[in-house]
GUKOL-892415 format. One line per 4 residues: their letters; for each residue x, y, z of C-alpha. Coordinates in Angstrom, 2 decimals. Example, Ala and Ser with C-alpha at 12.3 -4.5 7.8 and 13.67 -1.06 7.14 Angstrom:
2
AS	12.30,-4.50,7.80 ~ 13.67,-1.06,7.14
***
This chain:
372
XXXX	-31.60,-30.97,-0.78 ~ -33.99,-29.35,-3.22 ~ -30.57,-29.57,-5.56 ~ -30.15,-33.27,-4.51
XXXX	-33.58,-34.04,-5.40 ~ -33.57,-32.57,-8.53 ~ -30.30,-34.28,-9.39 ~ -31.58,-37.51,-8.16
XXXX	-34.51,-37.19,-10.08 ~ -32.42,-35.94,-13.58 ~ -30.44,-38.98,-12.82 ~ -33.06,-41.05,-12.46
XXXX	-34.48,-40.06,-16.10 ~ -30.79,-40.30,-17.82 ~ -31.27,-43.96,-16.78 ~ -34.19,-44.36,-17.64
XXXX	-34.14,-43.02,-21.42 ~ -30.62,-45.11,-21.80 ~ -32.90,-48.17,-20.18 ~ -35.54,-47.18,-22.83
XXXX	-33.18,-47.01,-25.96 ~ -31.11,-50.04,-24.94 ~ -34.40,-52.21,-24.94 ~ -35.42,-50.49,-28.49
XXXX	-32.18,-51.56,-30.01 ~ -32.37,-54.82,-29.25 ~ -36.28,-55.28,-30.22 ~ -35.10,-53.80,-33.50
XXXX	-37.11,-50.71,-32.99 ~ -34.55,-47.81,-32.77 ~ -31.24,-46.93,-34.86 ~ -28.15,-47.28,-32.79
XXXX	-24.58,-45.57,-33.61 ~ -21.78,-47.95,-35.35 ~ -18.78,-47.33,-34.34 ~ -15.81,-47.82,-37.14
XXXX	-13.92,-50.81,-38.35 ~ -10.83,-49.43,-36.78 ~ -12.50,-48.90,-33.42 ~ -14.27,-51.91,-33.67
XXXX	-10.77,-54.09,-33.63 ~ -9.12,-51.87,-30.76 ~ -12.28,-53.16,-28.71 ~ -11.94,-57.08,-29.68
XXXX	-7.94,-57.22,-29.59 ~ -8.41,-55.25,-25.79 ~ -11.24,-57.96,-24.81 ~ -8.70,-60.63,-26.27
XXXX	-5.78,-59.46,-24.31 ~ -8.17,-59.44,-20.99 ~ -9.10,-62.79,-21.42 ~ -5.98,-64.49,-22.09
XXXX	-4.04,-62.29,-19.35 ~ -6.09,-63.36,-16.73 ~ -6.39,-67.02,-18.18 ~ -2.64,-67.00,-17.69
XXXX	-1.98,-65.49,-14.85 ~ -4.29,-67.67,-12.72 ~ -2.73,-71.03,-14.34 ~ 0.82,-69.23,-13.58
XXXX	-0.50,-68.74,-9.76 ~ -1.42,-72.51,-9.95 ~ 2.10,-73.06,-11.38 ~ 3.62,-71.40,-8.63
XXXX	1.40,-72.27,-5.58 ~ -0.20,-75.66,-6.71 ~ -2.06,-76.01,-3.17 ~ -5.24,-73.99,-3.42
XXXX	-5.32,-74.17,0.48 ~ -1.84,-72.62,0.80 ~ -2.48,-70.44,-2.08 ~ -5.22,-68.53,-0.10
XXXX	-3.28,-68.65,3.09 ~ -0.23,-67.06,1.52 ~ -2.51,-64.38,-0.42 ~ -4.14,-63.28,2.86
XXXX	-0.81,-63.46,4.76 ~ 0.91,-61.03,2.06 ~ -2.61,-58.71,2.27 ~ -1.95,-58.34,5.66
XXXX	1.83,-57.77,5.41 ~ 1.13,-54.94,2.97 ~ -1.45,-53.49,4.90 ~ 1.47,-53.00,7.68
XXXX	3.92,-52.30,5.54 ~ 6.32,-54.62,6.28 ~ 8.34,-57.34,4.23 ~ 6.49,-60.61,3.48
XXXX	8.57,-63.38,4.82 ~ 9.97,-66.02,2.97 ~ 8.20,-69.46,3.17 ~ 9.28,-72.66,3.75
XXXX	8.50,-74.97,0.20 ~ 7.72,-78.23,0.39 ~ 10.87,-79.62,-0.98 ~ 12.52,-78.02,2.39
XXXX	10.08,-79.42,4.44 ~ 10.69,-82.77,3.07 ~ 14.35,-82.46,3.21 ~ 13.91,-81.19,6.48
XXXX	12.03,-84.00,8.14 ~ 14.77,-86.56,6.30 ~ 17.53,-84.68,8.39 ~ 15.46,-85.08,11.19
XXXX	14.72,-89.36,10.74 ~ 18.85,-89.56,10.18 ~ 19.35,-88.13,13.72 ~ 17.10,-90.70,15.36
XXXX	18.42,-93.64,12.93 ~ 21.34,-93.01,13.93 ~ 23.52,-90.61,10.87 ~ 26.08,-93.47,10.81
XXXX	23.83,-96.41,9.87 ~ 23.54,-96.39,5.79 ~ 19.97,-95.48,5.81 ~ 20.63,-92.51,8.40
XXXX	23.91,-91.41,6.18 ~ 21.58,-92.01,2.89 ~ 18.98,-89.68,4.42 ~ 21.41,-87.09,5.22
XXXX	23.07,-86.69,1.66 ~ 18.95,-87.31,-0.18 ~ 17.57,-84.33,2.83 ~ 20.13,-82.05,2.21
XXXX	19.50,-82.42,-1.46 ~ 15.73,-81.48,-0.85 ~ 16.44,-78.59,0.89 ~ 18.42,-77.38,-2.18
XXXX	15.72,-78.28,-4.43 ~ 13.45,-76.36,-2.26 ~ 15.47,-73.35,-1.95 ~ 15.81,-73.29,-5.71
XXXX	12.27,-73.49,-6.09 ~ 11.46,-70.64,-3.35 ~ 14.11,-68.05,-5.58 ~ 12.17,-69.42,-8.83
XXXX	8.57,-68.46,-7.40 ~ 10.11,-65.34,-5.57 ~ 11.41,-64.12,-9.31 ~ 8.75,-65.63,-11.53
XXXX	6.22,-63.29,-8.70 ~ 7.90,-60.48,-9.21 ~ 8.85,-60.46,-12.81 ~ 5.77,-61.89,-14.09
XXXX	2.56,-62.28,-11.95 ~ 3.08,-59.00,-11.20 ~ 3.04,-57.21,-14.20 ~ -0.41,-59.18,-15.05
XXXX	-1.72,-58.45,-12.09 ~ -0.88,-54.76,-12.50 ~ -2.73,-54.55,-16.23 ~ -6.00,-56.48,-15.08
XXXX	-6.39,-54.69,-11.53 ~ -4.89,-51.01,-12.92 ~ -5.03,-50.72,-17.09 ~ -8.03,-53.18,-17.64
XXXX	-10.16,-51.10,-15.23 ~ -9.87,-48.13,-16.13 ~ -10.39,-49.27,-19.81 ~ -13.86,-50.84,-18.96
XXXX	-14.54,-47.47,-16.50 ~ -14.00,-45.37,-19.73 ~ -16.03,-48.08,-22.55 ~ -19.04,-48.23,-20.13
XXXX	-19.18,-44.19,-20.08 ~ -18.58,-44.80,-24.05 ~ -21.36,-46.84,-24.02 ~ -23.84,-44.44,-22.20
XXXX	-22.76,-41.72,-24.13 ~ -23.99,-43.62,-27.15 ~ -27.02,-44.25,-26.20 ~ -27.89,-40.63,-25.23
XXXX	-26.69,-39.65,-28.75 ~ -29.02,-42.29,-30.24 ~ -31.60,-41.10,-28.10 ~ -31.41,-37.49,-29.14
XXXX	-31.33,-38.77,-32.87 ~ -34.87,-40.38,-31.87 ~ -36.42,-37.25,-30.03 ~ -35.08,-35.40,-33.06
XXXX	-37.37,-37.71,-35.60 ~ -39.97,-37.73,-33.35 ~ -40.20,-33.95,-32.66 ~ -42.74,-31.97,-34.86
XXXX	-42.84,-28.51,-33.68 ~ -40.44,-26.03,-34.59 ~ -39.31,-25.56,-30.99 ~ -39.11,-29.00,-29.74
XXXX	-37.12,-29.55,-33.56 ~ -34.52,-26.64,-32.14 ~ -34.18,-27.91,-28.56 ~ -33.62,-31.80,-29.75
XXXX	-31.01,-30.51,-32.25 ~ -29.27,-28.59,-29.55 ~ -29.37,-31.82,-27.18 ~ -27.77,-33.88,-30.04
XXXX	-25.08,-30.90,-30.77 ~ -24.18,-30.84,-27.14 ~ -24.63,-35.25,-27.25 ~ -22.75,-35.91,-30.44
XXXX	-19.81,-34.00,-28.85 ~ -19.52,-35.71,-25.54 ~ -19.65,-38.78,-27.44 ~ -16.54,-37.63,-29.70
XXXX	-14.80,-36.77,-26.54 ~ -15.40,-39.96,-25.02 ~ -14.39,-41.80,-28.06 ~ -11.51,-40.27,-28.72
XXXX	-10.08,-41.07,-25.21 ~ -11.30,-44.78,-25.14 ~ -9.63,-44.93,-28.28 ~ -5.92,-43.80,-26.98
XXXX	-6.70,-46.34,-24.00 ~ -7.05,-48.93,-26.15 ~ -4.16,-48.28,-28.42 ~ -2.11,-48.62,-25.54
XXXX	-2.67,-52.16,-25.63 ~ 0.50,-52.00,-27.88 ~ 2.43,-51.08,-25.06 ~ 0.64,-53.95,-22.68
XXXX	2.04,-56.22,-25.28 ~ 5.38,-55.17,-25.20 ~ 5.52,-55.15,-21.52 ~ 3.94,-58.64,-21.33
XXXX	6.72,-59.90,-23.77 ~ 9.68,-58.49,-21.75 ~ 8.29,-60.68,-18.47 ~ 7.91,-63.22,-20.60
XXXX	11.13,-63.55,-21.20 ~ 12.27,-63.04,-17.75 ~ 9.77,-65.80,-17.15 ~ 11.61,-68.01,-19.24
XXXX	15.09,-66.98,-18.09 ~ 13.81,-67.65,-14.18 ~ 12.37,-71.07,-15.47 ~ 15.86,-72.07,-17.30
XXXX	17.73,-71.05,-14.57 ~ 15.59,-73.40,-11.87 ~ 15.57,-76.37,-13.75 ~ 19.16,-76.32,-14.27
XXXX	19.57,-75.90,-10.74 ~ 17.56,-78.75,-9.97 ~ 19.42,-81.16,-12.50 ~ 22.84,-80.30,-11.57
XXXX	21.75,-81.18,-7.62 ~ 20.10,-84.18,-8.79 ~ 23.21,-85.49,-10.87 ~ 25.42,-84.61,-8.04
XXXX	23.03,-86.79,-5.33 ~ 23.29,-89.51,-7.84 ~ 27.24,-89.49,-7.74 ~ 27.22,-89.26,-4.25
XXXX	24.84,-92.01,-3.48 ~ 26.62,-94.28,-6.28 ~ 29.93,-93.74,-4.80 ~ 28.89,-95.24,-1.55
XXXX	26.34,-98.13,-3.23 ~ 28.63,-100.74,-1.24 ~ 28.10,-98.62,2.40 ~ 24.41,-98.24,1.89
XXXX	23.77,-102.12,0.19 ~ 26.31,-104.03,2.34 ~ 24.75,-107.38,2.45 ~ 23.49,-107.47,-1.52
XXXX	27.23,-106.48,-3.05 ~ 29.10,-109.43,-1.19 ~ 31.68,-111.01,-3.44 ~ 34.31,-114.06,-2.83
XXXX	37.35,-112.35,-2.39 ~ 39.77,-112.14,-5.74 ~ 42.78,-114.59,-5.61 ~ 45.96,-112.93,-4.02
XXXX	49.00,-113.07,-6.24 ~ 50.17,-115.70,-3.63 ~ 47.72,-118.33,-4.63 ~ 49.13,-121.27,-5.00
XXXX	48.74,-122.38,-9.07 ~ 46.37,-125.31,-7.90 ~ 43.88,-123.05,-6.05 ~ 44.05,-120.44,-8.78
XXXX	43.28,-122.77,-11.47 ~ 39.75,-124.26,-9.50 ~ 38.44,-120.55,-9.70 ~ 35.64,-120.29,-12.46
XXXX	35.87,-118.39,-15.05 ~ 33.17,-115.90,-16.06 ~ 32.88,-114.27,-19.44 ~ 31.93,-110.67,-19.14
XXXX	29.12,-108.77,-20.91 ~ 30.15,-107.28,-23.83 ~ 33.79,-108.34,-24.15 ~ 35.26,-109.43,-27.44
XXXX	36.84,-113.02,-27.83 ~ 38.50,-113.92,-30.66 ~ 37.80,-117.70,-30.24 ~ 33.92,-117.22,-31.01
XXXX	31.28,-114.51,-32.00 ~ 28.88,-116.20,-28.79 ~ 32.19,-115.01,-26.20 ~ 30.67,-111.91,-25.97
XXXX	27.27,-112.27,-23.92 ~ 27.47,-113.77,-20.56 ~ 26.24,-117.52,-20.21 ~ 24.86,-117.95,-16.64
XXXX	24.42,-121.56,-17.33 ~ 28.26,-122.00,-18.17 ~ 29.11,-120.69,-14.37 ~ 29.77,-123.04,-11.65
XXXX	28.60,-121.80,-8.31 ~ 31.35,-120.75,-6.23 ~ 31.93,-123.56,-3.37 ~ 31.26,-121.04,-0.53
XXXX	28.95,-117.41,-0.41 ~ 25.60,-118.98,-1.27 ~ 22.83,-118.12,0.70 ~ 19.03,-117.80,0.19
XXXX	16.84,-114.92,-1.00 ~ 13.17,-114.14,-0.64 ~ 11.80,-112.80,-4.02 ~ 9.84,-109.50,-3.01
XXXX	8.30,-108.61,-6.16 ~ 7.42,-110.88,-9.52 ~ 10.33,-110.42,-11.98 ~ 10.22,-111.58,-16.23
XXXX	13.36,-112.35,-17.74 ~ 14.37,-109.69,-20.70 ~ 16.65,-112.86,-22.28 ~ 17.74,-116.11,-21.71
XXXX	20.48,-115.16,-19.24 ~ 18.22,-114.14,-16.64 ~ 16.06,-116.09,-14.70 ~ 11.84,-115.28,-14.07
XXXX	11.04,-114.83,-10.58 ~ 7.52,-115.38,-8.55 ~ 6.85,-113.05,-5.40 ~ 7.57,-114.48,-2.05
XXXX	9.70,-117.58,-3.76 ~ 12.44,-118.80,-1.82 ~ 15.99,-119.04,-4.11 ~ 19.54,-119.21,-3.97
XXXX	21.98,-116.66,-5.05 ~ 25.40,-115.94,-5.14 ~ 27.43,-113.97,-6.34 ~ 30.70,-114.25,-9.20
XXXX	33.92,-111.97,-9.77 ~ 33.32,-109.44,-12.47 ~ 29.82,-109.36,-12.48 ~ 27.56,-106.14,-12.19
XXXX	26.95,-105.33,-8.43 ~ 23.23,-104.86,-9.11 ~ 22.60,-108.38,-10.10 ~ 23.20,-111.87,-8.52
XXXX	22.90,-115.77,-9.95 ~ 19.98,-117.43,-8.87 ~ 19.27,-121.32,-8.71 ~ 15.38,-122.68,-8.69
XXXX	16.30,-126.19,-8.73 ~ 17.42,-126.82,-12.52 ~ 17.21,-123.22,-13.39 ~ 19.64,-120.95,-13.66
XXXX	20.34,-117.33,-14.49 ~ 20.79,-113.50,-13.10 ~ 18.59,-112.25,-11.03 ~ 18.35,-108.09,-9.77
XXXX	19.25,-107.66,-6.39 ~ 16.56,-104.90,-5.43 ~ 13.88,-107.85,-6.22 ~ 15.28,-109.78,-3.54
XXXX	15.10,-109.69,0.26 ~ 18.94,-111.52,1.66 ~ 18.39,-114.09,4.12 ~ 21.10,-114.96,6.59
***
């Protein structure tokens, strides 16, 4: 018990001496032992490494887990499974969840309907995108996030601890120097000199330990550089997968446009080879955009005003959104107005010919609601 009390008193005395030395240094009333320039550079480099590693780590976490609520729950779940020494279960990504919703909706709407069949195609694509995202997140967490976290939670904590010890040894050393200066009697000087030698030895030993740890920052940079390459590789694989999935989906949807929008792409049947000459002569001739004509340079553009509407196939359409014509071949639209539309052979299926009074021009199908 007496030993503990003495130790407590000794520790309190050391703490008080260090506090006094630190305060006097701040007030300019005491000298401070300066570290050499190389050591100071190592300290600055270590601080810079820690600060930027922490920022990159936090922002990468945000990139991989953008929802802070989900992220907090995920971290808690990971902690519990680690404590139970069990494998963390793979989580459903937002893309996978969206894809599942689309597939479930298709069952209710009818998988054989245009909307239902398209939901199935898009839903399957979303599930593949979500699966690719999950693989990317897992790979990045293992190869990039984990090494950064290990540095911050392991190496940097050790460096910080040794730096605090070095600062305490320096304060002890400078306090001994101050006592030696103030000593008047020979015995006091001898005692102060002995304390100074001990303090100098402890300071030099701690400085060497801290220096070795700080020089290890170079190895940390090499390790983080390798991890950064692996992170970029994981991103490249993930984004290439996403691009390929979307290109495949676009092709699949493009091949079934006629089924998805049956009304929007209704066209008059082309004349058969058995049609009579008189019937064929009455069909309108439609110049195709971009076609080369030897008769006149104006023939390479589609002249809507020269197109005659077919005798049948016209219908009313309600305009859904305002549309500004891009050129003279198109007709501007106002939301909620009613116009007459029809199609002609050879025309882009995304467009119809619209009429409003004496005005006539191409109009986009997606801006219209075709009426029976």
